[in-house]
C-alpha positions as CSV (number, residue, x, y, z in Angstrom):
1,M,10.6,18.8,-37.6
2,A,10.6,15.0,-37.7
3,A,7.9,13.1,-35.9
4,P,9.0,11.6,-32.6
5,A,9.9,7.9,-32.7
6,K,7.1,5.6,-31.3
7,F,7.8,4.9,-27.6
8,D,8.3,1.3,-26.8
9,P,8.0,0.8,-23.0
10,N,9.6,-2.6,-23.2
11,N,12.8,-1.2,-24.5
12,A,12.8,2.1,-22.6
13,Q,15.7,2.9,-20.4
14,N,15.0,3.6,-16.8
15,L,15.9,7.2,-16.2
16,V,17.3,7.7,-12.8
17,E,15.4,11.0,-12.2
18,I,12.0,9.4,-13.1
19,E,12.7,6.4,-10.9
20,K,13.6,8.8,-8.0
21,Q,10.3,10.6,-8.5
22,F,8.3,7.4,-8.5
23,A,10.1,6.3,-5.3
24,V,9.4,9.7,-3.6
25,K,5.7,9.4,-4.5
26,A,5.5,5.8,-3.2
27,V,7.2,6.8,0.1
28,E,4.8,9.8,0.5
29,H,1.8,7.5,-0.2
30,A,3.1,5.0,2.5
31,Q,3.6,7.8,5.0
32,T,0.2,9.3,4.4
33,Y,-1.5,5.9,4.7
34,W,0.4,5.2,8.0
35,N,-0.7,8.6,9.3
36,I,-4.3,7.7,8.4
37,L,-4.0,4.3,10.1
38,E,-2.9,6.1,13.3
39,K,-6.0,8.4,13.3
40,V,-8.8,6.2,11.9
41,P,-9.8,2.8,13.2
42,P,-9.1,0.6,10.1
43,R,-12.5,-1.0,10.1
44,E,-14.0,2.5,9.5
45,L,-11.5,3.5,6.8
46,K,-12.5,3.9,3.1
47,L,-9.7,4.0,0.7
48,T,-11.7,4.4,-2.5
49,K,-15.3,5.1,-3.5
50,I,-15.6,1.5,-4.6
51,D,-14.1,-0.4,-1.6
52,D,-16.9,-2.9,-1.5
53,E,-16.5,-3.8,-5.2
54,I,-12.7,-4.1,-4.8
55,F,-13.0,-6.3,-1.7
56,E,-15.6,-8.6,-3.4
57,H,-13.6,-8.8,-6.6
58,T,-10.4,-9.6,-4.8
59,M,-12.0,-12.4,-2.8
60,A,-13.7,-13.8,-5.9
61,D,-10.6,-13.7,-8.1
62,F,-8.2,-14.9,-5.4
63,P,-10.2,-17.3,-3.3
64,E,-7.0,-18.7,-1.8
65,L,-6.7,-15.4,0.2
66,K,-9.5,-16.7,2.5
67,D,-7.5,-19.8,3.4
68,D,-6.0,-20.3,6.9
69,D,-8.0,-17.4,8.3
70,Y,-6.7,-15.0,5.6
71,A,-3.0,-15.8,6.2
72,K,-2.0,-14.6,2.7
73,V,-3.7,-11.2,3.5
74,T,-2.0,-10.9,6.8
75,V,1.4,-11.8,5.5
76,L,1.9,-11.3,1.8
77,D,3.5,-14.1,-0.2
78,E,5.6,-12.2,-2.7
79,E,6.6,-15.3,-4.6
80,W,2.9,-16.3,-5.1
81,M,2.1,-12.7,-6.3
82,K,5.1,-12.5,-8.7
83,S,5.0,-16.0,-10.1
84,K,4.2,-16.3,-13.8
85,E,0.6,-17.4,-13.0
86,G,0.3,-14.8,-10.2
87,K,1.5,-11.9,-12.4
88,E,-1.1,-12.9,-15.1
89,R,-3.9,-13.1,-12.6
90,W,-3.0,-9.8,-11.0
91,R,-2.6,-8.1,-14.4
92,K,-6.1,-9.1,-15.4
93,F,-7.4,-7.9,-12.0
94,I,-5.5,-4.6,-12.1
95,E,-6.5,-3.8,-15.7
96,S,-10.2,-4.1,-14.9
97,Y,-9.8,-0.8,-12.8
98,E,-8.1,1.3,-15.6
99,K,-11.2,3.5,-16.0
100,K,-12.5,3.2,-12.4
101,V,-9.5,4.0,-10.1
102,K,-7.2,7.0,-10.5
103,D,-3.5,6.0,-10.6
104,Y,-4.6,2.3,-10.6
105,N,-1.2,1.1,-11.8
106,F,1.1,3.5,-9.9
107,G,3.7,1.9,-7.7
108,S,2.9,1.7,-4.0
109,L,4.7,0.4,-1.0
110,I,2.9,-2.1,1.2
111,R,3.8,-3.8,4.4
112,T,4.4,-7.5,3.9
113,D,3.1,-8.3,7.4
114,A,-0.1,-6.4,8.4
115,R,0.9,-6.6,12.1
116,G,4.0,-4.5,11.7
117,E,4.9,-1.0,10.5
118,Y,6.6,0.1,7.3
119,G,10.3,-0.8,7.4
120,E,13.1,-2.1,5.2
121,K,12.3,-5.8,6.0
122,N,8.5,-5.4,6.0
123,T,7.9,-3.5,2.8
124,I,7.6,-4.5,-0.9
125,F,6.6,-2.6,-4.1
126,V,3.2,-3.3,-5.6
127,T,0.8,-1.6,-7.9
128,R,-1.8,0.8,-6.4
129,M,-4.6,-1.7,-7.1
130,Q,-2.7,-4.5,-5.3
131,F,-2.2,-2.1,-2.4
132,Y,-6.0,-1.4,-2.4
133,A,-6.9,-5.0,-2.7
134,F,-4.8,-6.0,0.3
135,E,-5.3,-3.0,2.5
136,I,-9.1,-2.9,2.0
137,A,-9.2,-6.6,3.0
138,R,-6.9,-6.0,5.9
139,N,-9.1,-3.1,7.2
140,R,-12.4,-5.0,6.7
141,L,-11.1,-8.1,8.4
142,G,-9.5,-6.4,11.4
143,L,-6.0,-7.4,10.3
144,N,-4.8,-3.8,10.5
145,D,-6.0,-3.3,14.1
146,A,-2.5,-4.0,15.5
147,A,-0.9,-1.5,13.0
148,H,-3.4,1.1,14.2
149,E,-2.3,0.6,17.8
150,I,1.4,0.7,16.8
151,A,0.8,3.9,14.9
152,K,-1.1,5.5,17.8
153,K,1.7,4.7,20.2
154,E,4.3,6.1,17.9
155,A,2.3,9.3,17.5
156,E,2.0,9.6,21.3
157,K,5.8,9.1,21.7
158,E,6.4,11.8,19.1
159,H,4.0,14.1,20.8
160,Q,5.7,13.6,24.2
161,K,9.1,14.1,22.7
162,A,7.9,17.4,21.1
163,E,6.5,18.6,24.4
164,K,9.8,17.9,26.2
165,E,11.7,19.8,23.5
166,K,9.3,22.7,23.8
167,S,9.6,22.8,27.6
168,K,13.5,22.7,27.3
169,K,13.4,25.7,25.0
170,S,11.0,27.7,27.1
171,S,13.1,27.1,30.3
172,A,16.4,28.0,28.6
């Protein structure tokens, strides 16, 4: 049997099934995070064992995130993140967690505006470490407090809807 050809990720074709699996995982991760935001006040939330390190590293490597009362943490600037310089800075940051954070470079969905919920116009695809960098900062700085309230109200509406359905079925 011949040895398999060396895999070159730069020339690999995107297999539709693999892409779908990544998308499903990213959506599941986003839904899980939203459910956690509903139940736990964001300032009390720990996303990793090293949240303090990630927060301090993020603010040290990206001091501009502190500008204008953390405006770039509240509302993500995708062009800044994905510019040539931005990509290089983020790549260095992300790679430093290769041995520290499981799935550090997996794809994740993040809300572009911390004050809103996940939705087509308020979601972009980032690496897991970028997700952690921004969401840990948002939680620490109180920028996810509005999302926590939105998630709690949504959950209450769903609960009331389920109760109505239950009472309709029992009276029928």
